[in-house]
N, C-alpha and C positions, 0 to 999 in steps of 0.2 A: 500467595494470593495477592491480587491486585487491590491496592488501596486508593481511595479517591484523594484528590488534592484539594483540600479545604482552602478557601480563600482565593482560588483562581477561577476566572470566569471562562466558560467554554463558548466558542463561537461556531455557529453552523457554517460549514464549508459548502454544503449542498442544500439548496432550498426546497427540493422535492418537486420543482416545477420546470426549471430550465437550467442551462449551463452557465448562468451568470457567475462571474468570478473565476471561470475556468477557460482554458484554451485547448483546442484539439490539435494534436500533432500526428500527422499521418493520414491514411485513407480508411482506417478501420472505423467502425460505427460506434458513436457515443450518443445516447438519447435517453429521454425520460419516458418511462412507461409505468402507469399506475403509481406514481410517486417515487419509484425507484430509479436510480441511475443504472443504465444497462450499457455494457460494452460487448461488442459482437464483432467477429471477424468480418472483414469487408472483402471486396473482390481481389485485392492484392495479397491477402493472407500474410501480411507483414506485421511487424511490431507497430503498435500505436500507443499514444499517451494522451491523457487528459490531465493537464497541469494547472495548478492554482496561478492566478495572476500575482499573488503575494508571495514573498519569500519568508522563510522561517529559520531560526537558529536553534534555540532551546524551546521545546514544545512537547506536548502529548497529544496524539491524535487517536481518536476512537472511531470505529466504523463497524458496520456489519456487511458481510458479503455472503452470497449464495452462488455456488458454482453450479451452473445449469448444464454446461457442456464443456468438457475438457478443462475448464476452470483455471488454466495456467495464466496467472496474473501477478500483480504485486503492488505494493505501496512504496513509492520512491520518496526519498527525502534528501535535502541539501542538493537538489538536482538543478542542472541546466540542460536545455534541450536545443538541438540544432537539427531541424528536419525531424528525423526519427532516431537520431543518435543522442542518447542520454548519458550524462555523466552524473554520478551520485551513487547512492546506496539504496538497495531494495529490501524491504521486508517481504519475503516470499509469500505468495498466495498460490497454492498449487494442489493438484489432486493428492489423494492419500499416498503416503510414503515418498513424497517429493519435497520435504523440508519446509512446510508452511511455518512461518515465524523465524526462519533463518535469515541471515543478512548476506547479501551478495553485492559486490561492487562492480558495476558495469564499466567496461572499457578500462579496467584497472586490475585489481588483485583477484577478482573472481570471488568464490565463496570465502567469507571471513569466518563464519560460524554457522553450523547447522544444529537444529535441536537434536537431543538424544532420541534414538529410534523409538523408545517406549512412549515418548510424548506425542507420537503420531495419532494415538487414540483420542486426543482431544479435538481433532478435526471431525466435524459432522458433515459427511458428504451429502450433497443434495438438500441440505438444510441451511438455515441462517446461522452464521458464525460471527462472533464478536472478536475483533482484533484491536489491540492497543499497542501503540509504538510510542515509547518515551525516549526522547533525545535530550540530554542535558550535559553540556560540555563534551567530554570524551566518552561518555557513557550512553549506551543504547540498551534498552530492555524491551522485549516484546512479550505480549500475553495473547493467548488464544482461549476464548471462552473462560476467562478468569484464571487460567493456568500459565505460569511463567514458562516461556519457551526457551529464551536465551537471554544472557547478559553479556555485553561486550564492552571492553574499554579500548578505544582506538583514537590516537591523537589526530590522525588525518580527518576523521569525522568531526572531532572537536574544533578543528581549525577552519571549518567551512560553514556555509549556510546556502540556502537556495529554496527552490520551489518544492512543493509536495505534488506528486504525480501518481496517477493510477495507470497501470500498464495492461495492455492486452498483448499476449505472446503471439509470435508468428506461427505459421503452419496451418492456419485455418481451423474452423470448427470450434472456436472458443466463444463462450458466452458466460458472463458473470454479472450478477446483480449486486448493487451497492445501495446502502441506505444509512441514515443516522450518522453522517460524516461530520464529526465535530473536532475542533482543535482548541487547545488552550496554550498560550505562551507561558513559559516558565521563567 
């Protein structure tokens, strides 16, 4: 079970009104609707990212997501972006049986770890889900709806830092809602 970090202060990364503190990469759509952050496939049906202006090293991010259509997305960390090419690591956000909570290294080693298949049951399709990603030194842990999905020790992650970014996958037809995006430095 996920435990809270007493003594650390959380900071809102998304204000529920606009994209202040974030930058859009690519032609896919990022907008605010009814207080939620929405990502939606655009005319090019390519990858798109919404990245923080700030960089983070050791942190814990909590957020909620709701997959409305195809839902293939992710939460990147220790990232750098050039156009729509991103380097860094992704905590997967995907449809059922597609490894939500696993860690994927873009333009690198690919999948580093996927959750055990029986943990797929923690994803609530079409409903709000809460994800937490904790990165401290070489250690990464993800939780989905309070259940630990993976724990990974990786020196390459520990030796880096960078932006946090939300992803919209290529292929078109993707729509994901986000809310309550908060981060605390560790």
